[in-house]
C-alpha positions in Angstrom: 23.8 -19.8 20.9 24.2 -19.2 17.1 22.3 -21.7 14.9 24.3 -23.9 12.5 23.0 -21.7 9.5 24.7 -18.7 11.3 27.7 -20.2 12.7 30.2 -19.5 9.8 29.5 -15.6 9.4 29.5 -15.7 13.3 33.0 -17.3 13.3 34.3 -14.9 10.6 33.1 -11.8 12.6 34.6 -13.1 15.6 37.8 -14.0 14.0 38.3 -10.7 12.1 37.4 -8.8 15.5 40.2 -10.6 17.1 42.7 -10.2 14.4 41.9 -6.4 14.3 42.4 -6.1 18.0 45.7 -7.7 18.1 47.1 -6.6 14.6 46.4 -2.8 14.2 47.5 -2.7 10.5 44.9 -5.1 9.6 42.0 -3.2 11.3 40.5 -1.8 8.0 40.6 -5.2 6.2 39.1 -6.9 9.3 36.5 -4.3 9.7 35.4 -5.1 5.9 35.4 -8.7 6.7 33.5 -8.2 9.9 30.8 -6.3 8.0 30.6 -8.8 5.2 30.2 -11.5 7.4 27.3 -9.5 9.6 25.8 -9.0 6.1 26.1 -12.7 5.1 24.7 -13.5 8.6 21.8 -11.3 8.2 21.0 -12.6 4.7 21.1 -16.1 5.9 18.8 -15.2 8.8 16.2 -13.4 6.6 16.1 -16.4 4.1 15.5 -18.6 7.3 12.7 -16.5 8.4 11.2 -16.4 5.0 11.2 -20.3 5.0 9.8 -20.4 8.4 6.9 -17.9 7.3 6.4 -20.0 4.4 6.1 -23.2 6.4 3.9 -21.6 8.8 1.7 -20.4 5.7 1.4 -23.9 4.5 0.4 -25.4 7.8 -2.2 -22.7 8.2 -3.6 -23.6 4.7 -3.9 -27.2 5.4 -5.6 -26.4 8.9 -8.1 -24.2 6.8 -8.6 -27.0 4.4 -9.4 -29.5 7.1 -11.8 -26.8 8.7 -13.5 -26.4 5.4 -13.9 -30.1 5.0 -15.4 -30.4 8.5 -17.8 -27.7 7.9 -18.9 -29.4 4.6 -19.0 -32.6 6.4 -21.1 -31.2 9.3 -23.4 -29.3 6.9 -24.0 -32.6 4.8 -24.8 -34.5 7.9 -27.4 -32.0 9.2 -29.1 -32.2 5.9 -29.2 -35.9 5.7 -30.0 -36.6 9.3 -32.6 -33.8 9.8 -34.6 -35.2 6.7 -33.9 -38.9 7.7 -33.3 -39.6 11.3 -33.4 -43.2 10.5 -30.1 -42.9 8.7 -28.2 -43.9 11.5 -26.0 -46.8 12.4 -22.2 -47.2 13.2 -19.8 -46.6 10.4 -16.4 -47.7 9.6 -13.6 -46.1 7.8 -15.1 -48.1 4.7 -18.3 -46.3 5.1 -19.6 -43.7 2.6 -19.0 -40.2 4.2 -21.7 -37.6 4.6 -20.8 -35.1 1.8 -21.3 -38.2 -0.6 -24.4 -39.2 1.2 -25.8 -35.8 0.6 -24.8 -35.8 -3.0 -26.4 -39.5 -3.4 -29.6 -38.1 -1.8 -29.8 -35.0 -4.1 -29.4 -37.5 -7.1 -32.0 -39.8 -5.7 -34.5 -36.8 -5.6 -33.6 -36.0 -9.1 -33.6 -39.2 -10.9 -36.4 -40.9 -8.8 -35.1 -44.5 -9.5 -37.4 -47.5 -8.9 -34.8 -50.1 -8.7 -31.5 -49.7 -7.1 -28.7 -51.9 -6.7 -26.0 -51.4 -4.3 -22.5 -53.0 -3.7 -21.4 -52.5 -0.2 -23.9 -52.0 2.5 -24.1 -49.9 5.5 -25.3 -46.4 6.2 -25.9 -45.7 2.4 -28.4 -48.5 2.7 -30.2 -47.0 5.4 -30.3 -43.7 3.5 -31.7 -45.3 0.5 -34.0 -47.3 2.4 -35.3 -44.0 4.2 -35.8 -42.3 0.8 -37.9 -45.2 -0.5 -39.7 -45.4 2.5 -40.5 -41.5 2.2 -41.3 -41.9 -1.5 -43.8 -44.8 -0.9 -42.3 -46.8 -4.1 -39.0 -48.5 -5.0 -36.7 -51.3 -4.3 -33.2 -51.8 -3.1 -31.0 -54.8 -3.4 -27.7 -54.5 -1.7 -24.7 -57.0 -1.7 -22.2 -57.3 1.0 -19.3 -59.8 1.3 -19.0 -59.6 4.9 -21.8 -61.6 6.6 -21.2 -59.8 10.0 -21.5 -56.3 8.7 -24.6 -57.3 6.5 -26.3 -58.5 9.7 -25.5 -55.3 11.5 -26.9 -53.5 8.3 -30.2 -55.7 8.6 -30.3 -55.0 12.3 -30.6 -51.2 11.8 -33.0 -51.5 8.9 -35.3 -53.6 11.3 -34.6 -51.2 14.0 -35.9 -48.2 12.0 -38.6 -50.2 10.4 -37.1 -49.7 6.6 -38.6 -52.3 4.4 -38.3 -52.6 0.6 -34.5 -53.7 1.0 -33.0 -57.1 0.1 -29.4 -57.5 1.7 -27.8 -60.3 0.1 -24.4 -61.9 1.4 -22.2 -63.0 -1.4 -18.5 -64.0 -1.0 -15.7 -62.4 -3.0 -13.9 -64.4 -5.7 -11.4 -63.7 -8.2 -12.4 -62.6 -11.7 -11.0 -61.0 -14.7 -12.8 -57.9 -16.0 -11.6 -55.8 -19.1 -8.2 -57.5 -18.8 -7.8 -56.7 -14.9 -7.7 -59.1 -12.1 -10.5 -58.3 -9.6 -11.8 -59.4 -6.5 -15.6 -59.4 -7.0 -19.0 -60.4 -5.6 -20.0 -64.1 -6.4 -23.4 -63.1 -7.7 -25.5 -66.1 -9.1 -27.6 -66.2 -12.3 -30.8 -65.8 -10.2 -29.0 -62.6 -8.7 -29.0 -61.2 -12.0 -32.4 -62.3 -13.3 -34.1 -60.6 -10.4 -32.5 -57.3 -11.5 -34.2 -56.3 -14.6 -34.5 -52.6 -15.0 -31.8 -51.1 -13.0 -32.2 -47.4 -12.5 -29.3 -46.6 -10.2 -26.2 -48.5 -9.3 -24.3 -47.5 -6.1 -20.8 -48.9 -6.0 -19.3 -48.7 -2.6 -17.7 -52.2 -2.4 -15.7 -54.2 -2.2 -13.6 -52.2 0.3 -10.1 -51.7 -1.2 -8.7 -52.8 2.1 -10.4 -56.1 2.0 -9.3 -57.1 -1.5 -5.6 -55.7 -2.1 -6.6 -55.0 -5.7 -7.2 -51.4 -6.3 -9.5 -51.9 -9.3 -11.8 -54.5 -7.8 -14.9 -52.3 -8.4 -14.4 -52.5 -12.1 -16.7 -55.4 -12.6 -19.7 -53.5 -11.4 -20.6 -52.1 -14.8 -19.9 -55.2 -16.9 -22.1 -57.5 -14.6 -25.0 -55.2 -14.5 -24.7 -53.6 -18.2 -27.6 -56.0 -19.6 -29.9 -55.2 -16.5 -29.6 -51.5 -16.8 -32.6 -49.5 -17.6 -32.4 -46.6 -20.5 -32.2 -44.1 -17.7 -29.7 -45.9 -15.6 -27.0 -43.9 -13.5 -24.0 -45.4 -12.0 -22.5 -43.9 -8.7 -18.9 -44.9 -7.7 -17.9 -43.8 -4.2 -14.1 -43.1 -3.2 -13.6 -41.4 -6.5 -10.5 -39.5 -5.4 -8.4 -42.7 -5.0 -6.2 -43.8 -7.6 -7.9 -47.1 -8.1 -11.3 -45.8 -8.5 -10.0 -43.1 -10.7 -8.8 -45.7 -12.9 -12.3 -47.6 -12.6 -14.2 -44.6 -13.4 -12.0 -43.8 -16.5 -12.2 -47.3 -17.9 -16.0 -47.2 -17.6 -16.2 -44.0 -19.4 -13.7 -44.9 -22.2 -15.4 -48.4 -22.7 -19.2 -47.1 -22.8 -19.5 -44.2 -25.1 -23.3 -43.9 -24.4 -22.5 -43.0 -21.1 -20.8 -39.6 -19.7 -18.7 -39.1 -16.6 -19.1 -36.5 -13.9 -18.0 -35.9 -10.6 -19.7 -34.3 -7.3 -18.3 -34.4 -3.8 -16.2 -37.7 -3.9 -18.3 -39.6 -6.2 -17.9 -40.4 -9.9 -21.1 -40.5 -11.6 -22.0 -42.0 -15.1 -25.2 -41.0 -16.9 -26.7 -42.0 -20.2 -25.5 -39.3 -22.7 -29.0 -38.7 -24.0 -30.5 -38.5 -20.5 -28.9 -34.9 -19.6 -27.9 -36.2 -16.3 -24.4 -35.2 -16.6 -25.2 -31.5 -17.6 -26.8 -30.5 -14.4 -24.5 -32.6 -12.0 -22.8 -30.1 -9.7 -25.1 -27.1 -10.8 -28.7 -28.7 -10.2 -27.4 -30.7 -7.3 -27.6 -28.5 -4.1 -24.2 -29.5 -2.6 
C-alpha cells in the first residue's frame, strides 16, 4: 500500500501506464510521464528516509546523553557513599542530586568552612554533617519550612549519630527582595545573631514547587550578607532552572565583590579576592 507521500507519483505512473496501454499514439509521452513519476516517487522516498535516519540519530543522541548522565550520577553516588555511608536517607524530587553532592563535597574539602548555613534540609544535610564529623570541627545550621521533612532529616541524623547540626523549622512568608516578590523563610533576629561568620551558604530551598514563585531563593544573599565571613562561598542548587539562573545572575550583578562560576548543576559565588572561582571546575575533581 503506497504511503500518502508517494500516493501522487504512484497515481501518475499508474494513470500514464493505462493511457499508454489504451492509446498507442501517446505511448512515448506516457512513458516519459511514468519515468518522471517514478523519479519523483524515488526523490520523495529518499527524503523520507533521510528524515527518518535523522530522527533515529536524534533519539540515539538523547539516549546516549541519558546514559552519560546516569554514568555520572552513579560515579558521584559511589564517591559520596563510599566515603560517607552515613549519607543515606530517603530522597524526593526536590533533593540535591548526587553529582551536585559530589561537587559540594569537593568544595567542602577545598574551602574547609567552619560555619555552614543551609536552606532546605535533606540528604545534603547528612553529607555536610558527615563531613563535619570526619573533620572534627564545624557547625551546620539548616532551615526548612516543612516540619515533617525536617523531622525526617533529624531522624536520620540521629540514626547515623551525626551531631553538630541544628535543624530549624521556619515557615515561609511573602517578602520583597531586590524588587521581586519572593516566598522566603521567616527567620528571626535571634536566628541571624547566631550566625556570625558564615563561611558557606548552601541554598537548596525553598523548593520551587512549594512556592510557585521561580525566584524565591533570591533573598538568601541579602538575608545573610552581613553574617558572611571574608572567605564566604554561596552555593545555589538547581542552577540550570530558569528561576535559579535569574537568581544567580542577580546576585552576580549586585555583588561585584563576588564572582560567579558553575560546576555540575550548582551556581557558586566566591569572593573575587579569594581565588575560589579560578579553580572551580579544574581543581574540583568532578
